[in-house]
Phi, psi and omega in degrees: 000313181295324181294324176300316181297316180297320178296316179300319181295316178299320180294322181294320179293323178294321177292324178295317179296315180297326183288329183270004179056045181292127182226114181298327181295331176295324180291317179298316181297322182298320185275329184266347186297321178298321181293319180296314180297323179292323179292318179297325181294322184267328183274064176236175186299311183298322182291318179295324177293322181292322182294317179301314182295323179293318178299318179295319182292319175301321179293320177298313178299319177299319180293321177298318179298315181296321182295310182296322177297320181291323179295319179296317180295331182281346182290139179291161185300327181285343176272320180217117181296156185299318180293328179285324175301313177296323179295315179298315180301316179295321179295319178295325178294318178293320174305310177303319179295319181298313180296320179295320179293319179294320176298317180293318178298316181295329180299323180266011172077023180277126182274133182284340177295323175294325179291318180295323179296313176297322178294325175297319183287318179290332184296329179295316179290321180294326185299322176295321182283344185253017178303321180294317182294320177299316179301319181291323179298311180297318177297325179294325177297317180294318178301316178296319183288330178288335182055043180280348180205162176216163182302131181099349181284149173266117187232159172233115181240116179055040179086358184253126181250135178185180179261134181290125178261318184200153178235117180241175178295330184265326190202172173239133178255127178229157174243134185286174181290343172258022168068048175244139180277129177234128178256122182250117177300146181298325179298330176292319181296325178288319189270342185249171177293135184230126180236126179249101183288336186257011185298313179262147182293340182236148178229162176243140177242135175245133183233125179269142178213151180241151171234159182296150176297341180280352185280145171289122189295322177296317177296318181297319182292313180293325178294317182297326181295340181279344185295319179303331180295337179271003180252112185294336183266354178283132183279146178278334172230126357297155186284141175301158180219152176219147183201161178281140182256303183192167172272103186274181182289329183247359181171185179272126183264134177237165180227137175244125179243127181227153178253146179204169177284142186308320182289350185259024187302304188294314181299320181292318180299312182297311185294325177299314181296321178294319185291319181297316180296319184296308187294325178292317178299316179292333177271358181073023181266126182271136172266111185292158178214159181295135176236146179248113177272126183247126180254120180269126182263137177247152177080032179099193181250160179266000000 
């Protein structure tokens, strides 16, 4: 009985479809026709010519960008500083991206007036959120114009010491002496203490040393002046100097000042310490140190 009902239902459905002239191809055509028309609209000779022209123009712009970048890289360090070279390269790259985006948008008939209008409305909201970035950009221009640092300099910014890796409009990237990357906003460089250890080609180092109160002071001073001659990285000009500093708690304090090239800091410091100890040992002069006197009591405690 159920099988007879199912057969009758199927026959009725088939008759209904036939009566309504049901055609599956019409449904497919109805849904795909807009897509086909859109493809036909764009894939025509004028569009292909415009696309070809755009590709050629982008290629020309890219070639010009590469040529300019190559010319910048070939400039010697005394003509163009490394940080300025990086800044120009990034600016050229951004210009290329903007030109490429404008050509592609123009290819699809997008009007830039509408984009500028939307950008103006959104710019008000974005401006409040981008106050810090704008401050960093303005500070970056001042940092670049001051030429207070260059790539490879050893600097201390707001208590962080490291070597400069790059200088951008927003920040300066340095790596610390234990090889950690630190990003310092340009506004921090303007507002905080900034120390460039490598700015000048020569530096001065002062080393303090003490001698016993039993030591002849003239002998101690003259002996200390002999130490720089044992240091190969110490410069003869400006001339090293030595002087008395104060009467300290454990002895008479003296100071030795020597000049050296900035890149020879560690070698100069090590050799200076070795030289001071050597000349004082040869002269029989004692470098005092703190001593603890212990008195042993016999017969109990007091």
